[in-house]
SETI-619674 format. One record per atom (N, C-alpha, C): x, z, y; residue in one letter. Coordinates in steps of 0.1 Angstrom, whole numbers, padded with zeros to 4 digits, always signed. Layout:
BEGIN
XZYa;...
END
This chain:
BEGIN
+1310+1118+1606m;+1312+1107+1615m;+1305+1115+1633m;+1318+1107+1643k;+1314+1115+1651k;+1313+1102+1663k;+1302+1104+1669f;+1300+1096+1682f;+1299+1103+1699f;+1306+1095+1707s;+1307+1106+1723s;+1305+1096+1731s;+1301+1103+1743w;+1299+1098+1754w;+1302+1105+1761w;+1307+1098+1779r;+1314+1106+1791r;+1299+1101+1798r;+1287+1116+1805y;+1282+1113+1811y;+1289+1112+1826y;+1283+1098+1837e;+1288+1095+1846e;+1284+1096+1858e;+1270+1095+1854s;+1257+1094+1865s;+1262+1107+1877s;+1254+1103+1890d;+1257+1115+1897d;+1246+1124+1896d;+1232+1121+1885y;+1226+1126+1886y;+1221+1132+1872y;+1216+1144+1871p;+1208+1152+1861p;+1205+1147+1851p;+1203+1145+1837q;+1196+1137+1828q;+1195+1145+1814q;+1185+1145+1810t;+1183+1148+1797t;+1192+1143+1786t;+1196+1147+1774v;+1199+1143+1769v;+1189+1137+1758v;+1181+1137+1757k;+1168+1127+1749k;+1168+1115+1761k;+1169+1115+1772l;+1163+1101+1782l;+1177+1091+1778l;+1188+1103+1782f;+1204+1096+1780f;+1204+1088+1765f;+1199+1095+1753l;+1202+1084+1740l;+1193+1073+1739l;+1181+1078+1746k;+1174+1064+1751k;+1177+1051+1756k;+1188+1055+1767e;+1192+1043+1775e;+1206+1039+1765e;+1207+1048+1759q;+1222+1041+1752q;+1216+1033+1735q;+1200+1032+1735n;+1193+1028+1723n;+1198+1032+1712n;+1200+1046+1709i;+1198+1054+1700i;+1189+1059+1692i;+1183+1052+1681p;+1170+1054+1677p;+1166+1067+1675p;+1150+1075+1677r;+1147+1087+1680r;+1150+1086+1663r;+1150+1081+1651k;+1148+1088+1638k;+1163+1090+1634k;+1170+1086+1641f;+1188+1090+1639f;+1184+1103+1648f;+1183+1108+1655v;+1181+1120+1662v;+1179+1127+1652v;+1164+1125+1650s;+1156+1133+1638s;+1166+1141+1623s;+1174+1126+1622f;+1183+1130+1611f;+1193+1137+1610f;+1201+1141+1623l;+1209+1147+1625l;+1203+1159+1627l;+1187+1163+1630k;+1185+1176+1633k;+1181+1185+1619k;+1182+1173+1608f;+1172+1181+1594f;+1185+1176+1585f;+1196+1175+1587s;+1207+1170+1579s;+1222+1178+1582s;+1218+1191+1591n;+1231+1196+1589n;+1244+1190+1602n;+1237+1177+1613g;+1244+1174+1623g;+1242+1184+1639g;+1253+1178+1644r;+1249+1188+1656r;+1249+1177+1667r;+1248+1182+1676m;+1246+1178+1690m;+1252+1188+1706m;+1266+1181+1702l;+1274+1193+1715l;+1274+1184+1728l;+1274+1198+1736v;+1278+1191+1747v;+1288+1200+1754v;+1302+1192+1755n;+1313+1202+1763n;+1317+1212+1749n;+1312+1205+1735r;+1316+1214+1726r;+1307+1225+1721r;+1299+1226+1728q;+1287+1238+1728q;+1274+1226+1723q;+1269+1236+1712e;+1254+1231+1706e;+1242+1232+1715e;+1238+1218+1715v;+1227+1219+1725v;+1215+1207+1719v;+1204+1209+1721t;+1191+1201+1714t;+1191+1192+1728t;+1180+1186+1728v;+1178+1169+1731v;+1173+1177+1747v;+1168+1186+1748r;+1166+1189+1759r;+1174+1199+1776r;+1187+1195+1768y;+1198+1200+1777y;+1198+1187+1787y;+1201+1192+1801l;+1203+1187+1814l;+1217+1183+1811l;+1223+1170+1813l;+1233+1166+1812l;+1240+1166+1826l;+1252+1171+1832q;+1258+1170+1840q;+1270+1159+1843q;+1275+1155+1856k;+1283+1141+1855k;+1298+1151+1848k;+1303+1148+1843g;+1313+1147+1834g;+1313+1154+1820g;+1304+1153+1818d;+1299+1162+1804d;+1302+1152+1794d;+1304+1158+1781e;+1308+1155+1774e;+1299+1151+1764e;+1292+1145+1756l;+1279+1146+1747l;+1287+1139+1733l;+1286+1148+1724v;+1291+1137+1712v;+1278+1145+1696v;+1280+1134+1691l;+1265+1135+1678l;+1271+1134+1663l;+1275+1149+1658e;+1283+1143+1646e;+1271+1144+1636e;+1274+1134+1627a;+1267+1128+1619a;+1272+1135+1603a;+1266+1139+1591p;+1273+1145+1579p;+1277+1129+1573p;+1288+1125+1563d;+1290+1122+1555d;+1279+1117+1546d;+1280+1104+1548e;+1269+1097+1537e;+1279+1091+1522e;+1268+1102+1514a;+1275+1103+1500a;+1273+1091+1491a;+1283+1088+1479s;+1281+1074+1480s;+1265+1074+1467s;+1259+1064+1466h;+1250+1063+1455h;+1252+1060+1439h;+1249+1064+1430e;+1254+1062+1419e;+1254+1051+1413e;+1239+1046+1421t;+1233+1033+1413t;+1241+1023+1420t;+1251+1022+1425v;+1261+1013+1432v;+1277+1016+1424v;+1280+1012+1415p;+1292+1017+1409p;+1302+1007+1415p;+1313+1015+1420p;+1325+1002+1424p;+1329+0996+1419p;+1337+0983+1425s;+1344+0971+1421s;+1352+0974+1425s;+1366+0971+1421f;+1380+0968+1425f;+1382+0954+1427f;+1372+0946+1432a;+1378+0926+1429a;+1378+0924+1442a;+1392+0917+1443p;+1395+0921+1459p;+1381+0915+1468p;+1382+0919+1481i;+1372+0915+1491i;+1383+0901+1504i;+1378+0897+1511e;+1385+0888+1524e;+1381+0892+1533e;+1388+0902+1539i;+1381+0907+1551i;+1384+0899+1566i;+1375+0895+1571v;+1379+0883+1581v;+1380+0895+1599v;+1371+0908+1596y;+1369+0916+1609y;+1366+0930+1605y;+1372+0939+1610e;+1368+0954+1609e;+1371+0960+1622e;+1362+0967+1626d;+1367+0979+1628d;+1359+0996+1630d;+1360+1006+1635r;+1354+1022+1632r;+1335+1016+1624r;+1331+1005+1628d;+1317+1008+1626d;+1314+0996+1620d;+1319+0984+1620v;+1311+0973+1616v;+1324+0968+1606v;+1319+0960+1594l;+1330+0951+1584l;+1325+0932+1580l;+1332+0925+1584v;+1326+0915+1582v;+1337+0906+1574v;+1330+0902+1565l;+1338+0895+1549l;+1334+0881+1547l;+1341+0871+1539n;+1339+0862+1537n;+1338+0861+1520n;+1325+0860+1519k;+1316+0861+1503k;+1318+0846+1495k;+1328+0848+1483p;+1333+0834+1477p;+1317+0835+1471p;+1320+0818+1465v;+1304+0812+1461v;+1302+0818+1445v;+1292+0822+1440d;+1286+0830+1425d;+1294+0843+1426d;+1286+0849+1437v;+1289+0864+1438v;+1272+0869+1446v;+1271+0877+1438v;+1256+0879+1448v;+1259+0893+1457v;+1248+0893+1466s;+1252+0903+1477s;+1247+0917+1473s;+1238+0917+1464i;+1232+0932+1464i;+1232+0934+1447i;+1237+0947+1440p;+1236+0946+1426p;+1223+0945+1421p;+1218+0938+1407s;+1203+0935+1401s;+1210+0936+1391s;+1195+0936+1380r;+1197+0940+1370r;+1209+0932+1360r;+1209+0915+1364k;+1220+0907+1358k;+1235+0907+1365k;+1234+0913+1372a;+1249+0921+1384a;+1248+0931+1389a;+1246+0941+1381p;+1250+0954+1383p;+1262+0959+1388p;+1273+0954+1382d;+1283+0961+1388d;+1295+0947+1398d;+1293+0938+1401t;+1300+0925+1406t;+1294+0920+1414t;+1285+0927+1423a;+1281+0924+1433a;+1290+0927+1449a;+1286+0916+1461m;+1295+0919+1471m;+1297+0938+1473m;+1286+0942+1470a;+1284+0957+1478a;+1291+0968+1465a;+1293+0964+1456n;+1300+0969+1443n;+1316+0967+1452n;+1318+0955+1454r;+1332+0957+1460r;+1337+0962+1472r;+1326+0963+1479v;+1330+0967+1493v;+1330+0985+1490v;+1324+0993+1479k;+1322+1005+1476k;+1336+1006+1470k;+1337+0996+1464g;+1355+1002+1458g;+1365+1000+1469g;+1364+0994+1480y;+1371+0992+1491y;+1374+1002+1501y;+1361+1008+1499y;+1359+1021+1509y;+1368+1031+1499y;+1367+1032+1485i;+1372+1043+1480i;+1386+1044+1479i;+1396+1030+1481q;+1405+1025+1481q;+1410+1032+1494q;+1402+1029+1508q;+1405+1034+1517q;+1405+1052+1522q;+1398+1054+1517g;+1395+1067+1514g;+1386+1071+1525g;+1380+1065+1528y;+1366+1061+1539y;+1354+1078+1536y;+1347+1081+1548s;+1341+1096+1544s;+1329+1088+1542s;+1322+1083+1546d;+1308+1075+1543d;+1310+1060+1536d;+1303+1068+1523q;+1306+1057+1514q;+1293+1050+1512q;+1281+1053+1519v;+1269+1040+1514v;+1272+1027+1521v;+1266+1017+1513i;+1270+1006+1514i;+1257+0996+1525i;+1257+0996+1539h;+1249+0990+1546h;+1249+0975+1552h;+1249+0963+1542i;+1239+0952+1543i;+1233+0948+1553i;+1237+0943+1565v;+1227+0935+1574v;+1227+0920+1575v;+1236+0914+1570t;+1230+0899+1567t;+1238+0896+1551t;+1226+0890+1545r;+1227+0886+1532r;+1225+0873+1526r;+1235+0867+1520l;+1232+0854+1518l;+1235+0854+1500l;+1228+0844+1496d;+1222+0837+1483d;+1243+0838+1475d;+1236+0836+1461r;+1248+0839+1448r;+1257+0827+1454r;+1246+0814+1457q;+1258+0801+1456q;+1261+0798+1473q;+1258+0809+1481t;+1260+0806+1494t;+1273+0813+1499t;+1281+0806+1502s;+1296+0812+1508s;+1294+0817+1525s;+1307+0823+1525g;+1308+0824+1539g;+1306+0838+1544g;+1306+0841+1559l;+1304+0851+1564l;+1292+0867+1563l;+1294+0875+1560m;+1285+0886+1555m;+1288+0897+1564m;+1276+0902+1576l;+1284+0914+1581l;+1277+0928+1576l;+1283+0938+1576i;+1283+0951+1574i;+1280+0960+1580i;+1273+0975+1581a;+1275+0980+1589a;+1284+0991+1582a;+1289+1003+1587k;+1301+1010+1579k;+1291+1020+1579k;+1283+1026+1590h;+1273+1037+1582h;+1260+1038+1590h;+1252+1044+1590r;+1237+1041+1595r;+1234+1041+1604r;+1241+1047+1616l;+1241+1042+1632l;+1245+1033+1633l;+1254+1026+1627a;+1256+1011+1631a;+1248+1004+1626a;+1244+1009+1614h;+1230+0997+1608h;+1220+0997+1617h;+1211+1009+1622a;+1202+1005+1628a;+1204+0999+1641a;+1220+1003+1650l;+1219+0995+1663l;+1218+0975+1658l;+1226+0976+1648l;+1225+0958+1645l;+1209+0958+1638l;+1206+0962+1633d;+1188+0960+1627d;+1182+0955+1643d;+1186+0967+1654q;+1178+0960+1667q;+1185+0949+1669q;+1195+0944+1673q;+1200+0932+1673q;+1194+0918+1667q;+1189+0922+1653i;+1183+0911+1644i;+1173+0913+1653i;+1163+0919+1653q;+1149+0924+1658q;+1149+0915+1672q;+1156+0917+1681a;+1159+0911+1694a;+1168+0894+1695a;+1167+0886+1683k;+1176+0876+1680k;+1187+0874+1683k;+1197+0887+1682g;+1209+0887+1691g;+1220+0889+1682g;+1217+0885+1668i;+1229+0881+1663i;+1227+0862+1653i;+1237+0861+1658e;+1235+0844+1652e;+1242+0838+1641e;+1239+0834+1634k;+1244+0825+1622k;+1246+0813+1621k;+1258+0808+1617i;+1260+0793+1619i;+1266+0787+1606i;+1254+0779+1601y;+1258+0776+1590y;+1261+0757+1585y;+1271+0755+1579y;+1272+0744+1577y;+1270+0740+1558y;+1265+0725+1563a;+1257+0720+1550a;+1263+0708+1548a;+1263+0701+1531i;+1264+0690+1529i;+1251+0683+1523i;+1246+0672+1529s;+1232+0669+1529s;+1236+0653+1524s;+1226+0652+1509s;+1227+0641+1505s;+1223+0627+1512s;+1218+0630+1524r;+1210+0624+1531r;+1220+0619+1550r;+1226+0603+1545n;+1234+0601+1558n;+1230+0596+1571n;+1218+0596+1574d;+1209+0589+1586d;+1204+0595+1593d;+1208+0612+1596w;+1207+0624+1607w;+1209+0620+1619w;+1195+0624+1627q;+1204+0619+1644q;+1212+0632+1646q;+1218+0630+1662p;+1230+0638+1665p;+1225+0649+1665p;+1210+0654+1669h;+1209+0669+1667h;+1191+0668+1668h;+1184+0677+1659g;+1170+0679+1659g;+1166+0690+1654g;+1157+0693+1652v;+1147+0704+1650v;+1134+0701+1641v;+1136+0709+1635i;+1126+0712+1623i;+1119+0720+1619i;+1106+0718+1617e;+1094+0731+1623e;+1090+0731+1613e;+1088+0735+1606a;+1074+0731+1592a;+1074+0744+1584a;+1063+0751+1580p;+1058+0761+1574p;+1062+0762+1560p;+1068+0772+1554i;+1079+0773+1541i;+1067+0787+1532i;+1064+0783+1519a;+1054+0789+1512a;+1061+0793+1496a;+1059+0796+1490r;+1061+0799+1476r;+1051+0782+1465r;+1065+0780+1458c;+1061+0768+1451c;+1048+0776+1438c;+1038+0776+1439g;+1026+0781+1425g;+1028+0793+1429g;+1030+0795+1410e;+1032+0815+1410e;+1048+0817+1407e;+1058+0804+1412s;+1069+0810+1414s;+1073+0818+1423s;+1082+0831+1417i;+1087+0838+1430i;+1104+0833+1427i;+1106+0820+1430i;+1121+0818+1433i;+1119+0805+1441i;+1114+0795+1437t;+1113+0781+1444t;+1101+0787+1457t;+1106+0775+1463r;+1096+0777+1480r;+1093+0757+1483r;+1086+0759+1494q;+1081+0744+1496q;+1076+0746+1509q;+1075+0731+1517v;+1067+0732+1532v;+1053+0729+1528v;+1046+0738+1530h;+1029+0738+1531h;+1022+0743+1541h;+1015+0736+1543e;+1003+0743+1557e;+1002+0755+1555e;+1002+0763+1540s;+0998+0777+1541s;+1005+0789+1543s;+1019+0782+1546g;+1032+0788+1545g;+1036+0798+1561g;+1045+0805+1560q;+1050+0809+1571q;+1054+0799+1581q;+1054+0801+1593y;+1061+0791+1605y;+1078+0797+1599y;+1084+0783+1600a;+1099+0781+1600a;+1104+0773+1607a;+1117+0772+1616r;+1124+0770+1625r;+1138+0768+1622r;+1143+0756+1619t;+1157+0754+1617t;+1163+0740+1630t;+1174+0745+1633e;+1177+0741+1645e;+1193+0728+1638e;+1193+0716+1640y;+1209+0713+1632y;+1212+0704+1642y;+1227+0701+1637w;+1238+0692+1645w;+1243+0683+1634w;+1246+0672+1635l;+1250+0662+1628l;+1269+0665+1633l;+1279+0668+1624e;+1290+0667+1625e;+1296+0657+1620e;+1293+0652+1609q;+1300+0643+1601q;+1288+0630+1590q;+1288+0620+1596s;+1283+0614+1586s;+1294+0604+1577s;+1289+0601+1563f;+1297+0596+1553f;+1285+0585+1545f;+1292+0577+1536h;+1284+0564+1529h;+1272+0576+1523h;+1276+0584+1516d;+1266+0588+1509d;+1262+0604+1512d;+1264+0608+1521s;+1261+0624+1527s;+1264+0625+1538s;+1261+0639+1550s;+1263+0642+1556s;+1267+0656+1562s;+1278+0658+1569l;+1278+0675+1568l;+1271+0674+1581l;+1263+0688+1581l;+1255+0694+1592l;+1261+0703+1596l;+1257+0710+1607r;+1259+0725+1612r;+1242+0727+1620r;+1237+0739+1617l;+1227+0744+1610l;+1227+0758+1617l;+1218+0758+1623q;+1209+0773+1632q;+1198+0776+1626q;+1198+0792+1622l;+1177+0794+1617l;+1176+0800+1632l;+1162+0795+1633h;+1158+0802+1645h;+1143+0813+1637h;+1141+0812+1626t;+1138+0820+1616t;+1141+0821+1605t;+1135+0833+1597g;+1144+0836+1586g;+1135+0837+1567g;+1131+0826+1568r;+1123+0828+1554r;+1132+0823+1542r;+1129+0828+1532t;+1138+0827+1519t;+1139+0810+1517t;+1156+0808+1516h;+1154+0792+1514h;+1153+0782+1521h;+1153+0785+1534q;+1151+0779+1545q;+1158+0764+1549q;+1169+0765+1548i;+1174+0752+1553i;+1173+0749+1541i;+1177+0751+1529r;+1171+0741+1514r;+1163+0734+1514r;+1150+0742+1516v;+1133+0737+1517v;+1135+0725+1530v;+1136+0730+1540h;+1136+0722+1555h;+1143+0708+1548h;+1157+0712+1546l;+1166+0699+1543l;+1159+0687+1532l;+1151+0695+1523t;+1147+0684+1509t;+1136+0679+1515t;+1126+0687+1520h;+1112+0682+1529h;+1118+0671+1538h;+1133+0671+1544e;+1135+0660+1557e;+1138+0648+1547e;+1141+0645+1530g;+1144+0638+1529g;+1163+0637+1525g;+1168+0652+1531g;+1183+0654+1524g;+1189+0663+1519g;+1183+0667+1507v;+1187+0678+1501v;+1198+0681+1496v;+1204+0695+1497l;+1218+0697+1494l;+1225+0694+1484l;+1233+0685+1486v;+1241+0678+1475v;+1243+0698+1464v;+1241+0691+1456g;+1248+0706+1443g;+1233+0714+1441g;+1225+0714+1454d;+1213+0723+1447d;+1203+0717+1440d;+1207+0716+1429d;+1199+0711+1420d;+1179+0719+1413d;+1184+0731+1416l;+1165+0738+1420l;+1158+0728+1429l;+1165+0722+1438y;+1151+0714+1446y;+1159+0697+1446y;+1167+0700+1432g;+1166+0681+1432g;+1182+0674+1435g;+1189+0683+1439g;+1201+0677+1447g;+1212+0673+1433g;+1221+0667+1437r;+1227+0660+1424r;+1240+0672+1426r;+1249+0673+1416l;+1254+0680+1407l;+1269+0669+1406l;+1282+0674+1417e;+1292+0661+1417e;+1305+0666+1421e;+1312+0664+1414a;+1323+0671+1413a;+1329+0667+1429a;+1334+0676+1435p;+1337+0690+1433p;+1331+0705+1438p;+1313+0697+1441i;+1306+0705+1447i;+1294+0709+1434i;+1294+0718+1425m;+1284+0721+1412m;+1278+0735+1419m;+1275+0734+1429r;+1268+0745+1432r;+1258+0739+1452r;+1251+0744+1456q;+1248+0742+1466q;+1255+0743+1479q;+1254+0735+1489a;+1269+0731+1495a;+1264+0736+1509a;+1265+0751+1507l;+1258+0757+1521l;+1268+0767+1521l;+1272+0769+1538h;+1285+0777+1538h;+1282+0785+1553h;+1282+0799+1554c;+1279+0805+1569c;+1292+0809+1577c;+1292+0795+1581g;+1307+0797+1593g;+1313+0805+1603g;+1301+0805+1610e;+1298+0814+1625e;+1290+0826+1622e;+1297+0837+1629l;+1288+0846+1630l;+1291+0855+1647l;+1278+0854+1653k;+1281+0864+1666k;+1277+0874+1664k;+1278+0884+1671f;+1269+0896+1674f;+1272+0905+1683f;+1269+0915+1688r;+1273+0923+1695r;+1283+0933+1690r;+1294+0944+1693q;+1300+0956+1684q;+1284+0963+1692q;+1286+0973+1683p;+1269+0982+1684p;+1267+0995+1694p;+1287+0993+1696f;+1283+1004+1709f;+1296+1002+1720f;+1306+0993+1723t;+1313+0985+1727t;+1302+0977+1737t;+1294+0971+1729q;+1290+0960+1736q;+1298+0946+1733q;+1308+0946+1731e;+1315+0934+1732e;+1312+0921+1722e;+1315+0912+1728v;+1308+0904+1717v;+1316+0895+1708v;+1314+0897+1699i;+1322+0895+1687i;+1319+0877+1679i;+1326+0865+1679h;+1324+0853+1674h;+1331+0855+1663h;+1330+0851+1652l;+1339+0849+1642l;+1336+0835+1635l;+1351+0827+1632h;+1344+0812+1620h;+1353+0817+1611h;+1343+0811+1603q;+1351+0810+1590q;+1352+0794+1584q;+1365+0789+1583a;+1365+0774+1579a;+1357+0770+1562a;+1355+0758+1561l;+1348+0757+1546l;+1356+0762+1540l;+1343+0764+1526p;+1353+0767+1516p;+1358+0750+1506p;+1370+0756+1501e;+1376+0745+1494e;+1368+0734+1485e;+1354+0735+1484d;+1353+0722+1474d;+1342+0717+1484d;+1335+0724+1494m;+1331+0710+1506m;+1341+0708+1516m;+1353+0716+1517a;+1363+0707+1525a;+1369+0695+1518a;+1368+0697+1503t;+1379+0686+1494t;+1364+0678+1495t;+1353+0679+1495w;+1342+0668+1496w;+1345+0656+1511w;+1343+0670+1520v;+1347+0660+1536v;+1360+0654+1531v;+1370+0661+1533a;+1384+0651+1527a;+1382+0637+1520a;+1379+0640+1510q;+1377+0623+1500q;+1370+0613+1508q;+1359+0615+1520r;+1352+0607+1529r;+1355+0601+1535r;+1369+0610+1543t;+1372+0607+1556t;+1388+0604+1558t;+1391+0595+1545k;+1405+0590+1546k;+1406+0579+1548k;
END
């Protein structure tokens, strides 16, 4: 993979300082040095001490990322919402995990993306998942197509620059139009899966907006301001509004919803190289949309 810039400043500047201003991580520059990558100015190999002049073209050449045998390809279909040279955004279906596990070694979204990369003949074959979703949560997933894009998107995450909006169907129907839930989240006893609101836990903050209220439930729009495990599920349960279908936390299973009614419906981030704001929307999946439609006739 090649990354290039045209130096436009009137004042000379070292490659090192210029790359720092472009937010290129030092680890990536070191990776180039020790992995047969190259740093070129006007097609001549240079070091980070080289002094750039106006009009110079700087190119970083990174070696291809060979695939990992631990992620076998799956050629099950994927629904692509957005793709460019550096990023891929998918609509994840229900009942598919994000990354392979012992129970699902070859059916995860990562396996499907690997199969897609092979079909497309992409030279970089490593799967860089930036935002994961639980098995039963549907919606938008962000994937970096190479290590530098992953590093730059991670910088956005650390700066809280990536915005994810979820839609949920809560079993409670008397939510306020807008509110914030602030309550610490901890493990439930010795469980490695379930969580609870408890004073010993980590700070967690969830903001919500009421979209629609029905006789037995509500459609909420939610934004996470922290990223705790099961945060939306635990916070809504704590407030007496467990997700419909979330039987792990006591929610009822009722057709057509036979899983936790949670969907990542909006994703907003900056393209890591052009800085263009990418704002994507994904409609409710069939089960949640049917629930809403049945109650708005």
